C-alpha positions, -999 to 999 in steps of 0.1 A, spaced: 355 916 620 361 890 643 329 874 658 340 852 684 314 820 698 307 808 733 317 777 743 281 764 748 278 773 714 302 751 700 289 720 724 252 726 709 271 728 674 287 697 676 256 683 696 233 687 662 261 677 639 262 647 659 227 638 657 228 645 622 252 621 616 245 592 637 204 596 646 188 599 613 166 566 611 160 550 581 133 524 569 144 493 556 122 507 521 147 532 520 181 515 524 167 488 500 158 520 474 187 543 481 218 511 476 200 494 452 197 455 476 165 443 475 141 437 507 146 403 506 185 401 512 182 431 537 158 411 558 182 379 552 209 399 561 190 411 594 181 372 601 216 359 600 228 386 621 251 401 590 234 434 595 202 441 618 189 476 617 207 497 646 179 521 658 146 508 676 118 535 684 109 530 722 75 539 716 60 517 678 94 490 687 99 497 651 133 490 637 151 514 616 189 514 602 215 541 605 234 557 582 264 550 604 259 515 590 260 524 553 303 516 547 300 481 563 267 478 543 287 488 513 319 467 521 293 432 529 283 442 490 315 445 476 327 409 495 296 395 479 304 405 448 334 387 451 315 352 461 329 353 496 308 334 518 284 351 541 295 328 570 333 342 564 319 376 556 299 376 588 331 361 612 357 385 601 331 413 602 325 413 635 360 402 647 369 430 673 407 423 664 419 449 632 443 422 614 417 395 611 402 426 589 437 435 575 435 394 564 404 388 549 413 426 528 444 411 514 427 375 505 407 399 485 429 415 470 451 383 457 417 371 444 411 405 429 447 404 409 436 366 400 406 374 384 423 401 367 451 378 350 421 358 340 403 386 327 433 398 306 438 361 289 398 357 283 407 394 266 438 382 247 422 351 238 393 366 222 418 395 205 430 363 187 401 348 172 388 379 161 420 386 141 420 351 128 382 356 121 393 389 103 421 375 83 402 346 72 378 376 59 399 385 34 421 358 28 426 353 -12 441 320 -30 427 296 -5 437 261 -17 465 275 -35 499 257 -24 527 287 -24 560 292 -7 558 321 24 585 337 42 583 339 83 603 354 111 618 338 138 588 324 161 581 307 187 561 276 208 549 259 231 552 220 224 541 191 242 551 155 218 527 131 224 511 106 197 482 116 185 456 95 164 427 105 172 397 132 184 403 118 222 438 118 217 440 157 209 417 164 237 439 144 260 469 161 243 451 197 247 450 191 282 487 181 292 497 215 272 469 233 295 493 216 323 529 227 310 518 265 301 526 289 333 492 308 352 461 298 339 457 292 304 418 296 292 402 291 261 432 276 243 411 261 214 413 272 188 448 285 191 459 249 193 479 233 164 492 202 153 526 189 148 537 162 120 569 144 115 582 150 76 584 112 74 547 109 81 541 139 58 562 125 29 547 88 33 513 101 31 504 94 70 484 127 73 463 115 102 489 107 126 505 133 143 533 140 166 524 162 194 503 199 198 510 233 203 502 268 207 523 302 198 538 312 227 526 354 224 531 360 263 530 329 277 555 313 298 567 274 303 590 255 311 623 254 290 618 219 272 583 230 260 595 260 242 608 257 206 622 287 186 610 280 150 635 293 123 632 324 100 631 310 68 611 302 38 579 277 42 558 259 18 524 266 28 486 257 18 455 270 36 422 252 33 387 248 49 380 216 64 384 188 91 415 166 97 396 138 85 387 151 50 423 173 43 441 143 28 438 159 -10 448 195 1 476 173 18 486 159 -15 485 194 -33 511 207 -13 531 177 -12 528 175 -51 540 216 -52 565 206 -36 578 175 -54 581 197 -87 595 225 -76 622 196 -56 615 216 -20 628 195 4 612 195 38 630 199 70 616 202 107 581 194 119 556 200 98 526 222 112 487 221 113 472 252 128 441 266 127 437 301 113 397 308 122 374 284 139 347 262 121 320 253 151 291 269 135 268 243 115 269 262 85 304 254 83 320 227 67 352 226 91 380 255 99 401 272 73 432 252 85 469 258 71 493 230 72 530 248 66 563 226 59 599 247 67 620 239 34 656 235 27 
């Protein structure tokens, strides 16, 4: 059975629905509790003209918020969390031109993409550090020279003389500049390069540059190098750069005794960081490709 409603009833229903959606009144305390915003913050938004209570009681002159303001309120919260200044939020949200709002949203989307990339870089760095620490916890044959085979690898390198920690820090800053994007938390992934001449002569505290594994990063072609697959003489040990002389000697003695001829740069990298007070340096790895 069809029931026909009078048009007068429809008008009345529309008015009732309109009242339900637009004529409700909420106190500042109710809005604060509902949206998790402090009373102090809401009063500040009112003071600077960012979000004022929309309804004024004709008798008491009390001011109330309307639920129709919730979208704007949530949008302000969103922009605030992104770090957009209040002056910019007020200017853009109170403009009547739609293209101004569209431009604001586009700018914030670009900002979000940038932050996502930064977080991905940090996640990648943390994952690398965690893998290194777990590797160090299970590693055996520490301070023993031996031969290991490596597949072809790629690194990003910067050539610059390094003879002190200050030189090392400056070299890291240069390395950051040649990496595309926004490099973060490079240490302790950064390694040191040494010429075979310095290694053979015992000048083990004079380095020729810094490097970092490519591992998804990108840089100018002149800074990207291929490490050939092959056999490498290697030694791993706990210690600081300035106290690693006898470890280097152990590696050179091993190579001399077994007639291993070095070729290419010598590389020293940090397998696991050693910045905790109880540690006596980091877990280092020195590798030399042999003919």
